[in-house]
C-alpha positions as CSV (number, residue, x, y, z in Angstrom):
1,M,230.2,115.1,-38.3
2,S,231.5,115.6,-41.8
3,R,231.8,118.6,-44.1
4,T,229.1,119.3,-46.7
5,I,230.1,119.0,-50.3
6,E,226.8,119.7,-52.1
7,I,223.1,120.4,-51.3
8,S,220.7,120.4,-54.3
9,I,216.9,120.7,-54.6
10,R,214.6,119.0,-57.1
11,C,211.9,121.4,-58.3
12,L,208.5,120.0,-57.5
13,H,207.1,121.5,-60.8
14,C,209.7,120.9,-63.6
15,Q,211.7,118.2,-61.8
16,K,215.0,119.8,-62.6
17,K,217.8,119.8,-59.9
18,F,219.4,123.1,-58.8
19,R,221.8,124.3,-56.0
20,S,220.1,124.9,-52.7
21,P,220.0,128.5,-51.3
22,I,219.9,126.9,-47.8
23,W,223.3,125.6,-46.7
24,F,224.6,123.5,-43.8
25,G,228.3,123.4,-43.0
26,D,228.3,119.8,-41.8
27,S,226.1,116.6,-41.7
28,N,225.3,117.1,-38.0
29,S,223.8,120.5,-38.6
30,F,221.8,119.1,-41.5
31,D,220.6,116.1,-39.5
32,T,219.3,118.2,-36.6
33,A,217.7,121.0,-38.7
34,T,213.9,121.2,-38.9
35,L,213.0,122.6,-42.3
36,F,209.3,123.5,-42.9
37,G,207.7,125.9,-45.3
38,N,210.8,127.1,-47.1
39,Q,210.6,128.1,-50.7
40,A,213.1,128.8,-53.5
41,Q,212.7,130.0,-57.0
42,C,213.7,127.4,-59.6
43,P,216.2,128.8,-62.1
44,N,214.7,126.6,-64.8
45,C,210.9,127.1,-64.7
46,K,211.0,130.3,-62.5
47,R,208.3,129.0,-60.2
48,M,208.6,128.9,-56.4
49,T,209.1,125.4,-55.1
50,G,209.4,123.7,-51.7
51,C,212.9,123.9,-50.2
52,N,212.7,121.2,-47.5
53,K,214.3,117.9,-46.7
54,D,211.7,116.1,-48.8
55,N,213.2,117.3,-52.1
56,F,216.8,117.7,-50.9
57,Y,219.9,115.8,-52.2
58,A,222.8,116.4,-49.8
59,L,226.3,115.0,-50.2
60,F,228.7,115.0,-47.3
61,E,232.3,113.7,-47.0
62,D,231.1,110.5,-45.3
63,G,227.9,109.9,-47.2
64,G,224.7,111.5,-48.3
65,F,221.0,112.1,-47.9
66,L,218.2,111.7,-50.4
67,G,214.7,113.1,-49.6
68,N,211.5,111.2,-50.6
69,K,210.8,113.6,-53.5
70,A,214.4,114.1,-54.6
71,F,214.6,111.4,-57.2
């Protein structure tokens, strides 16, 4: 279990990355979380976009996570 440094989302519309409104304090909490159907407003294009592990980029003290749609 390591502390979270950053969690970002890649907008599924404009492809810009922004800080996630959903936060996890450590990697264990992130690993065990089930995220489905969450939405966030992209600050760049102002559209609602998915806010799920598929388009998450998470950085922890001991490594990271990159979702399938995050790159």
